[in-house]
Structures are given as structure tokens and as C-alpha cells.
C-alpha positions in Angstrom: 42.1 -16.8 -36.7 42.6 -17.2 -33.0 41.5 -19.6 -30.2 41.0 -19.0 -26.5 42.5 -21.1 -23.8 43.0 -20.8 -20.0 46.3 -20.6 -18.0 47.0 -22.2 -14.7 45.9 -19.1 -13.1 42.4 -19.5 -14.7 42.8 -16.3 -16.6 41.7 -16.7 -20.3 44.4 -16.1 -22.8 44.0 -15.7 -26.6 46.1 -17.5 -29.1 46.6 -15.8 -32.5 47.5 -17.6 -35.8 51.2 -17.4 -35.1 50.9 -19.3 -32.0 51.7 -16.6 -29.7 49.4 -16.0 -26.6 48.3 -12.8 -25.0 45.9 -12.5 -21.9 42.4 -11.5 -22.6 41.6 -8.3 -20.7 39.4 -8.7 -17.7 35.8 -7.8 -17.9 34.9 -4.7 -16.2 32.4 -5.4 -13.5 29.3 -3.4 -13.5 28.6 -1.5 -10.2 25.5 -2.7 -8.4 22.6 -0.6 -9.3 20.6 0.9 -6.6 16.9 0.3 -6.6 14.8 3.6 -6.7 13.0 4.5 -3.5 10.3 6.5 -5.2 7.7 3.7 -4.7 8.5 3.6 -0.9 8.0 7.4 -0.7 4.7 7.0 -2.5 3.8 4.4 0.1 4.3 6.9 3.0 2.1 9.4 1.0 -0.5 6.7 0.7 -0.5 6.0 4.3 -0.7 9.7 5.3 -3.7 10.2 2.9 -5.3 7.0 4.0 -5.2 8.1 7.6 -6.5 11.5 6.6 -9.4 9.8 4.7 -10.3 7.7 7.6 -10.2 10.6 10.0 -12.3 12.9 7.8 -15.0 10.3 7.2 -15.2 9.8 11.0 -16.1 13.3 11.3 -19.5 12.8 9.5 -21.4 11.4 12.4 -24.9 12.8 12.1 -26.4 9.3 11.6 -24.9 8.2 14.9 -26.1 11.3 16.8 -28.7 10.1 19.4 -30.4 13.4 19.3 -31.1 13.0 15.6 -32.1 9.4 15.8 -35.2 8.5 13.9 -35.3 12.0 12.1 -34.0 11.5 8.5 -34.7 15.2 7.7 -32.5 16.4 10.5 -29.7 13.9 9.6 -29.9 15.0 6.0 -29.4 18.7 7.1 -26.6 17.8 9.4 -24.8 15.9 6.6 -25.2 18.9 4.3 -23.5 21.0 6.7 -20.6 18.6 6.6 -20.0 19.0 2.8 -16.5 20.5 3.1 -15.4 17.6 5.3 -16.9 15.2 2.8 -14.9 16.8 0.0 -11.7 16.5 2.1 -12.5 12.9 2.7 -13.1 12.3 -1.0 -9.8 13.8 -2.2 -7.7 12.3 0.6 -9.1 8.8 0.3 -8.7 8.7 -3.5 -5.2 10.1 -3.4 -4.4 7.4 -0.9 -5.9 4.7 -3.1 -4.0 5.8 -6.2 -0.6 6.0 -4.3 -1.4 2.6 -2.7 -1.5 1.1 -6.2 2.0 2.5 -6.9 3.3 1.1 -3.7 1.8 -2.2 -4.3 3.7 -2.4 -7.6 7.0 -1.4 -6.0 6.5 -3.8 -3.1 5.8 -6.7 -5.5 9.1 -5.9 -7.4 11.1 -5.6 -4.3 9.9 -9.0 -2.7 10.1 -10.8 -6.1 13.8 -9.8 -6.5 14.7 -12.3 -3.8 14.5 -16.0 -4.3 12.4 -18.2 -2.1 9.7 -15.8 -1.4 7.1 -18.0 -3.1 3.6 -16.4 -3.4 4.4 -13.6 -1.0 5.1 -10.9 -3.5 1.8 -11.6 -5.3 -0.3 -11.8 -2.1 1.3 -8.7 -0.8 0.5 -6.7 -4.0 -2.9 -8.2 -4.2 -3.9 -7.2 -0.7 -2.9 -3.6 -1.3 -4.6 -3.5 -4.7 -7.8 -4.9 -3.1 -7.6 -2.3 -0.3 -7.3 0.5 -2.9 -10.3 -0.8 -4.8 -12.4 -0.9 -1.6 -11.3 2.7 -0.8 -12.5 3.8 -4.3 -15.8 2.2 -3.8 -16.1 3.9 -0.5 -15.9 7.2 -2.2 -18.2 6.3 -5.0 -21.3 8.1 -3.8 -19.6 11.3 -2.8 -20.3 13.3 -5.9 -24.0 12.3 -6.0 -24.7 13.4 -2.5 -22.4 16.3 -2.3 -24.2 18.1 -5.1 -27.7 16.7 -4.2 -27.3 18.0 -0.7 -26.8 21.5 -2.0 -29.8 21.4 -4.2 -32.4 21.0 -1.5 -34.8 18.2 -0.3 -36.4 17.9 -3.7 -33.2 16.1 -4.9 -31.6 14.7 -1.7 -33.9 12.0 -0.3 -33.3 12.2 3.5 -33.5 8.4 3.8 -30.9 8.1 1.1 -28.6 10.6 2.9 -28.9 8.4 6.0 -27.6 5.4 4.0 -24.9 7.6 2.4 -23.7 8.6 5.9 -23.4 4.9 6.9 -21.6 4.2 3.8 -18.7 6.7 4.1 -18.4 5.8 7.8 -17.9 2.2 7.2 -16.7 1.0 3.8 -13.5 3.0 3.5 -12.6 1.5 7.0 -12.5 -2.0 5.5 -8.6 -2.4 5.3 -8.7 -6.1 6.0 -6.8 -7.0 2.8 -3.9 -4.8 3.7 -3.5 -7.1 6.8 -3.0 -9.9 4.3 -0.3 -7.9 2.7 1.4 -7.5 6.1 1.4 -11.1 6.8 2.9 -11.8 3.3 5.8 -9.3 4.0 6.4 -11.3 7.1 6.6 -14.4 5.1 9.1 -12.7 2.7 11.1 -11.7 5.7 11.5 -15.3 6.9 13.1 -15.9 3.5 15.6 -13.1 4.0 13.9 -10.8 1.5 13.4 -7.8 3.8 14.8 -6.8 7.1 13.5 -8.8 10.1 11.9 -6.0 11.9 9.8 -5.0 8.8 8.5 -8.6 8.8 7.7 -8.5 12.5 5.7 -5.3 11.9 3.9 -7.1 9.2 3.1 -10.1 11.5 1.9 -7.9 14.5 0.0 -5.0 12.7 -0.8 -7.0 9.6 -2.0 -10.0 11.6 -4.0 -7.7 13.8 -5.7 -6.0 10.9 -6.4 -9.3 9.3 -8.1 -10.6 12.4 -10.1 -7.5 13.1 -11.2 -7.3 9.5 -12.5 -10.9 9.6 -14.1 -10.3 12.9 -17.5 -8.4 13.5 -15.1 -5.5 14.6 -14.1 -5.2 11.0 -14.0 -1.5 10.9 -11.2 -1.4 13.5 -9.0 -2.6 10.6 -9.2 1.0 9.4 -7.1 2.0 12.2 -4.3 -0.6 12.2 -4.1 -1.0 8.5 -3.0 2.4 7.5 -0.5 2.4 10.5 1.1 -0.9 9.1 1.3 0.8 5.7 3.0 3.8 7.2 5.5 2.0 9.2 6.4 -0.5 6.5 6.7 2.2 3.7 8.9 4.2 6.0 11.0 1.2 6.6 11.6 0.6 3.0 12.3 4.2 2.3 14.8 4.7 5.1 15.9 1.5 6.6 16.2 -1.0 3.7 19.4 0.1 2.1 21.7 -1.5 4.7 19.8 -4.8 4.5 20.1 -4.9 0.7 23.7 -3.9 0.6 24.6 -6.7 3.1 22.7 -9.2 1.0 24.3 -8.1 -2.2 27.7 -8.5 -0.5 
């Protein structure tokens, strides 16, 4: 039977049954683990696909063509000619939505890893998850009208096609909740959880996205929201290692 005591140097020693003492071997310190960067890289892909989805949806403009105004049949024919563009929009938007969910999970883990961030990790993730959901809803009518437009007027109601054109040209642009995520990242930066410059990007681009989304100019959020996501994801992928290393030290 043995007991453990400490010496004046604070190094633990072990006393055996005979009364002799021998120092306890020091514990080997585990090297600091490096957080994977896959989630940040996926965030870059999410932003790129999101920008592509916004751009392609903006190419289906028949409903806004003054020459076709008041003529649903002509608008329906013009939209049918844009089916390849609509397919591209559908794929890009949904790839972006799926990737955004992954980035949201990684961002939550990254922010929650630092004490004092409060609700910021949850708000940041929730804003991105909400944005992904809105994007999915924005593509929800694509299959219906892609195939209907190829089947002729008997299936594709021209008035419904007019509505569909308005739908894909507006709903996928509603990135207002990503602005909330940007502001949450800024809040986390104030607690020292992320580099200051990433926080400032969240305040400027995220705050602008939030304000535009709340205002009647809400579709402008589709321009600033993906830009915030791109810059932020790139920052976490490439410019966050030094900050985390300095904090760990």
C-alpha cells in the first residue's frame, strides 16, 4: 500500500509501504488538437452556389419584360425557353442550401467553443438554417413548371407561369436571416471568440443585409447576404488559425 504526498517543489511523490519515496512521473501533456476546417470550406462552396443561384434566377425575367406585359401566353413561352437556366438555378440553389446547413453547424461549434458568447452561436446558426430553408422553398415549384412548360399549354397554365416567374425571381433572394447571423458573429467577436475583422464584416455586411431584408427593398439582401457568407467562410478557412493559436497560448 502506498500514499501520495507533495514535496516543496509541488511535484507529487509516492510513498511505498517501506516508507521510501519516489517522484510520480509527470503527466504527458496532450498536444492541442486542431479543429477541422472542412465546415469553413463547405461555407465557401455554399456562398459560391448561393451567388450562382441568385444570378441564374435573375436571368428569368420574362415577367418583367415590358414588351410582354399583359400577355401571359407570351410570358409562358418565354419562360419555357429558359428551362436550362431554371434547371441551373435549381441545382445551384439547393447545393447552396445543403452546404449552408453544414456551415451553420460548424459555425455554431466554433463560436460555442469560446466562453462568454451568450446566445450568439445559436442565433448565428439559426439565421443560416432559416436562410437555407427559404432557399429550398424558393426552388419548390421548379420541377412542376419545368416539366409542365415542356408539355404544352394544356398543362402549363400561362397565369400560373407568370406567378412562378415572380416566385423564383423573389423568394430565393430573401437572405435577411443571414444578416442576423452576421450580427451574431460580430457579437461573438466582441467576446474575443473570432478575429476582430470577421466580426466587423458581420456588422457591416450582416447588418446591411438585415436592414435591407426588413425594408421594402428586401430582395437586395440576396446580394449582400451571400457576399457576407463568402467573406466570412473564407476568413474562417484561411485567416482563423492564427487567432485560435494565440488564444490557446
